[in-house]
C-alpha positions as CSV (number, residue, x, y, z in Angstrom):
1,M,191.4,267.2,174.7
2,D,194.8,267.0,176.5
3,N,195.8,270.3,174.9
4,E,196.1,268.7,171.4
5,I,195.0,272.0,169.8
6,L,197.5,274.0,171.8
7,F,200.3,271.6,170.8
8,W,199.2,271.8,167.1
9,M,199.3,275.6,167.3
10,K,202.8,275.7,168.8
11,A,204.1,273.0,166.3
12,D,204.4,273.1,162.5
13,Q,200.6,273.3,162.0
14,D,200.3,270.5,159.6
15,Y,197.1,271.2,157.7
16,L,195.6,267.7,157.6
17,A,196.3,267.2,161.3
18,G,194.7,270.5,162.1
19,L,191.7,269.6,160.0
20,A,191.4,266.3,161.9
21,L,191.4,268.2,165.2
22,F,188.8,270.6,164.0
23,E,186.5,267.8,162.9
24,R,187.0,266.0,166.2
25,Y,186.2,269.0,168.4
26,T,183.5,270.8,166.5
27,H,180.1,270.1,164.9
28,N,180.5,272.9,162.3
29,T,180.2,270.9,159.2
30,K,179.9,273.9,156.9
31,I,183.4,275.2,157.7
32,G,184.8,271.7,157.9
33,R,183.5,271.0,154.4
34,M,184.9,274.3,153.1
35,L,188.3,273.5,154.6
36,R,188.3,270.0,153.1
37,I,187.2,270.9,149.6
38,G,189.3,274.1,149.4
39,G,192.5,272.4,150.4
40,A,195.6,273.9,152.1
41,T,195.4,277.4,150.7
42,V,196.8,280.4,152.7
43,K,193.3,281.6,153.5
44,N,192.1,278.1,154.6
45,R,195.2,277.7,156.8
46,L,194.4,281.0,158.5
47,T,190.8,280.1,158.9
48,L,191.7,276.7,160.3
49,S,194.1,278.3,162.8
50,Y,191.5,280.9,163.8
51,E,188.8,278.3,164.3
52,L,191.0,276.1,166.3
53,S,192.1,279.0,168.5
54,K,188.4,279.7,169.2
55,I,187.9,276.1,170.3
56,E,190.9,276.3,172.5
57,S,189.9,279.6,174.0
58,I,186.5,278.2,174.9
59,N,188.2,275.4,176.9
60,F,190.3,277.9,178.8
61,G,187.5,280.5,179.3
62,I,189.2,283.2,177.3
63,T,186.9,285.7,175.6
64,F,187.6,287.2,172.1
65,V,186.2,290.7,171.6
66,S,187.0,292.3,168.2
67,G,190.3,290.3,168.0
68,I,191.3,291.3,171.5
69,V,191.8,288.6,174.1
70,Q,190.2,289.5,177.5
């Protein structure tokens, strides 16, 4: 992964680049399809950022509990 997601999160968060990362590192086709079809709306951008942060946290062993990082 080479911290690609982390770099994306710290950069300008280009929607299509983030979507490509999401599709590369997850098998959740339902969310991927929703993000592709819906386009770069505010809600989809937030969802994409959230889903990528979950993937990144799994790689670093960080646990999310009710929005709190432990």
